[in-house]
N, C-alpha and C positions, 0 to 999 in steps of 0.2 A: 423389428419390435412392433407389437400390436398396440393400438391406442388404448389408453387407460381411462376408464370412465371416472370423471370427477365425483367425489362424494358430495353429499348435500352440504357438508361443512365447507368444502372447497368452493362450491357454487355460491354459497352465502358470503363467504369471505371475499371472493372476487367481486361480488356485487357491492359489498360495503366499500371495498377499495376503489371501485370505479366511482362511487359517489364522492369519495374523498379527493379524487384526482384533481379537480379544479383548485381546491384549496392547497394541495401539495405543490402544484405547479406555481401558484402565486408565491408560496413560501420560497420555493427554489429560485424563482426569478428575483425576489427581494434579496436573497443571499448572494446571488450572482452579481447584483449591482453594487454590493458593498463587501467585497472580499477582504479577508485579513490573512496575514501571514504569521506562521510560527505558533508559539504557545499562548500568546495573549490575543484573544479574539473577543473583546467585550461586546461589539455590535452583534456578532454572530451568536454569542451566548444569550444576549437579550432576546433575539428573535426566537431562539429555541425555547427559552423559558416562556415567552408569550404564547408560543404554539402549544406548549404542554399545559398551560394554565387551565385549571378546572378538572384535570384528570386525576384519578385516585393514585397518585404517585408520591413516593417519598424522594425528595430531591436533595442532592448534595453537590455543592459547587467546589471546584478545585481550589487549592491554596497556592500552588506554584504555577498554575495554568488556568485558562478559562474553560475548564471542562464542566460538563454536566453529567452527573450520574443519577439516573432515575430508576426507582425500584417499584415494580408492580407486584403486589402480593395477592395471589389468587385466593378465592374463598375456600378452596380445598387444599389440604396438605399435599406436599410433593417436593421435588427437587428444584434446583435453580438452573436457569439457562441464561446465557449472556448474548445480547445482540449489539454489535458495534457499528458506528458510523463515524467517519472522520470528517472534520469541519474546515480545515485550513486550505488556503489557496497558494498560488505560486507567484514568484516575482517575474511575471510575464506581462508584456503590453498587449492587450487584446486587440485583434484585428478581424474578429469573426463577422463584424457588421450586424450583429443581432440588435434588435431594438431595445433589449434589456442588457446591453453590454456593461461591463464594469465601468463605474464612475470614478474609480480610484486609479490614478496614473501608475502604470508599471506593476499592477497587481491584477490577477485574473484567476478565476476558478477554471483553470485549464485542465484539471485532472478529474473534474466531475464530483468533487467532494460536496458541492452544494446539493447535488442529487442524493448523495449518500445520507446527508443530514435530513433532507426532506423525507426520504424513504423511511428512515428510522422513526421520525416523528409519526409518519403514517402507521407504522407497525405499532407504536405505542397507543395510538388512537384505536386501532382495530382490536388490540388485546385488552385494552381497558373496557371496551364494550362487552367483552366476554369474560370479565373478571369473575362473575358468579359461578362459572363452570371451569375456571382455570385451576388446574391441580398443581400448584407450585408457584414459584416466583420467577419474574423476568427482570434482568438488569439491562437497562439501556445505556450504553456507553457512548456518549457524545464526546469525541476525542479531538483536541487540537494537536498541532505539531506532528502530523504524520510525515510531512515532506522533509524528513531529515533531522528533526529536533527531538525525536524519541518520546513523543507525548504518551504513547501507550505505557512505556516503562514508568513514567512519572505517575500516571493514573494508578498503575499497579502498586507503586510505593505508597500512594495515598489511600489505598484500600478498595479499589473498584471491584476486585475479585471477592471481597468479603462483604460487599455492600448489603447483601440480602441475608447475612447471618451465617451462610455456609458457602463453600466454593461451588461455582457452577459445574454441572456435570458435562456441559457442552457449550461451545461458543460458535457463533456464525457471523459472517460479514459478506457483503456484496461489494463489487467494484464495477462501475459502469465503464464501457469502452466506446470511444467515439468512432472507432473503425474496427476492421477485422470481423467482428461478429455482426450479423444482421440484427436489425432492430428487434428487441424483445426476446432474442435467444439467450439462453443460459448455458454456461459451460463451466465445468470443474473437472477435477481428477483426484484420485487418491495419491498420497505421497507428496513429494515436492511439487509446489505449484508456482512459487516465486523464488527467486535467487537470494542468497545472502549477498550483501554489498558492503565491502570494506575499502579502505583507502590505504595505499602504500605511498609514502612520501620519502624520497631519497635525496640526500644532499651529499655530493662528492666534492671534497675540498682538496685543492692542490696548492700551486704557487703560481701567481700571475707573472706575466712577462710580455715581451715584444713578440709579435707574430712572426718576425723574421728569424728569431732564434729560439725555437721551441725547446731545444735541448737544454737551454738554461732555465726553463720554467718547468712546471709540473702540471700539464694540461688536463683538466678534468673533463673536457668536452668529449673527446673520443671515447673515454672510458664510460661516460654516461650514455653515449649513443650505443656502445656495445652492450651495456646493461639492458637498454630498452629492447633491442632485438633478441637478446638472450632470454628475456622473459617470455617472448613469444615461442621460442624453441622449447622452453621449459613446459609451457602449456601442452604442446603436442607430444613431448617425449617423456614427461613425468606423470601425466594424468590420463586416466582411462577415458577414451572418447565417449563412452556411454555414461560417464559421471564427470562431465566436463567442468572446466573453469574458464573464465574469460578475463583476460587482463588487457585493459586499454589505457595507454598513457595519453592523458588528455591535456597535460600541461608540461612544458619543458622550457626552462629559462636559464640562460648563461650569457654572460658578456654584455658589452655595451656598444662595441664597434668592431669593424672587420680585422683590425691589425693589433688587437690587444688580447692576449690570453687571459681569461678571467681566473680569479681565485677559486671559484666554485661553480658547479652546475647543479641545478635542482629540477627534479621532475616528480610528477604525481600521477598515480594510476588508480583507476577503479578496479577492484578485484572481486569478481562475482563467481559464486559457486553454488552447486545444487544439492549438496549433501553436507551434513555436519562433518563427516570424515574428510571430504575433499577440502572443506573450508579450513579445518585445522591444519592440514598438510600444506596448503598453499600459503597460509599465513606464517608458516615456519620456513618453507623452502624459498619463497620469493625474497625475503630479506637476506637470507644466507647467500643466495646467488649473487645479488647485487653487491653485497659486502665483499665477497670473494673476488669479483671482477675489479672493483675499485682498489682493493688492497694489492692485487696483482700488479696494478699500475702505480703503486706507491702512494695512493691517495688515502685520505681519512674519509671514512664513509659513515654516514648516519642514516639508517633505514628505520622509519617509524611506521608502525601499523596503527591505524585508527579504526577500531571495530565499529561497524555500522549495524545494520539489521541482520539477524540470522536468517537462515533458510525458512521460508514459510512452508510448513509441512501439513498437509491435510491428513487427519486421522482417517484410516481406511474405512472404518465403520461409519463415521460421521459423513465422509464424502459420499459413500454409497447411499446413505439415508437422504442426504441433501439432493443427490441426483434423482432419486425416486420421487422425492417430494416435488421437485420442479416438474418432472414428467406428469405426475398426477394432477398438480394444480394448474399448470399452463399448457400441457399437452406434449406428447412425445415428439412432435415435429418441431418443438422449440427448445429441445435440449440436445447438446452435443458434448461428448467427452473430449477434453483437451488431449491431444496426442503427446504433448510435452509441456514442461513448465515454461513460464515466461521469465526472461532474463532481468526484468525489473525487480525491485525489492519492495517490501511491505512491512510496516510497523506492526501489523497484526501478528507477525511471526512471534513476538514475545508473549502474546496471549496463547498462541498455539503451543509454545514450549511448556506451558503450565496446565492447559485445559485441552481435552480432546476437541478439535475444531474442524470446521470446514469453511473454506473461502471460495466464493463463486464469482464468476464474471457475468455481467448482464449487458447485452448489446444495447447501445443507445444511439446508434448512428441515425441521423435524420433521414427521412424518407427520400429527400431529394439528393442524397449523396450515395455513392457506391462504397460499401464497406471495405472493398479491396483497395481503394485509392483515397479515401477520405483522410483528412489530417488526423493524426493520432493524438492521444492524450499528451498533454504538455505543450502542444503546438499553440501558437497565438491565434491560429485559425480554427482550433478545435471547437466543435459544436456538439451538444448532447440534446437528444430529443426527450423532453420531460414528460412525454406521453407514457413513458415506461414507469413512472413513479407509482402508479396504482399497483402494478404488478410487483414492483420492488417491495412495497409495503406488505402486500399480501404474502409474498414468498417468505419474507423475514418472519411475519406473524405465524405462518403455518409451520415454519421450521421450529419455532418455539413451542407451538401447540402440540405438534406431533411428538416432539422430544419429551415434553412433560407428560404426555399420555403414556409413554413407555416407562416412566418412573425412574 
């Protein structure tokens, strides 16, 4: 692919973003030092509000969570675009050794959401500077509770998609990566980009007894073990290898000592899928399989599915537009199309179910680390280079500007 010459708008936007870089880095480091978990992020919310102070935005705070919804109404009529940044941290004890490491014991921005928040603040600043030529409105969605608490769904219930008066025509989000991608590179793909993640919890109940006389008891342990291995066979024999599912049993509990047969065995599995169709099937077939095995052994079986996040699916048109925007703004040498989805899951999926969306990855691996071996997101050693914040802000801003220009 030949290099694409940046437009004058792209050049001006990158210059403005570069000027903001020190301020965004300072915000990111302040967020990093005081991370918060879940839906209630009062310190984070306060920092965001302070960073947005003075901008021509209409602000709405969440009722069930510490969210911030900011609406920028352009001087010219046009559609609505949504930009999202998540704000919550993880229950991880930081060991990165950074001078601005977390000051909160057992809590760390190990997934880079501090960069997402600062980048979205930067986009709000850049777009506010261009309000007089903005043809439409932009909704900035500062979201708590991405790490499993379903914050996006709560914000949708509280009206984030209607905040500007009409539904967005498109939505965009960035996610930084501490490894894999070189620093400053952008990657995305059309179609599935992140997996659905659900939980299967299985309880097999029998009858306890002495380990020397298993025939007088009803042992749930062998049946539960059989169910665990059968789930792996199901994955390879019931599902298309090109539309895969991943079942990992991460928890298995039974008994208290070696010579006592327990009354029950309990295991829990994460169930990941890459299409709505595969997700529906696996959430039907996995419980049926384990029930059948347990009942064949004379046990009572309880198999409970707890639905998590759906598949994150990039709209083909919006993904293509986002890719072209990244190439034009940052250069063709800094864009790569992802060959396959990532098996992690993402709360932005519930936005994508309602609004044509594109989700992009941005490399933030520090210059002194090899992207191929650096600790990945969620690691206590994970480190993110906040020098990418200007580009993150510019890319989010240009995604909104270009999409509004299309009407």
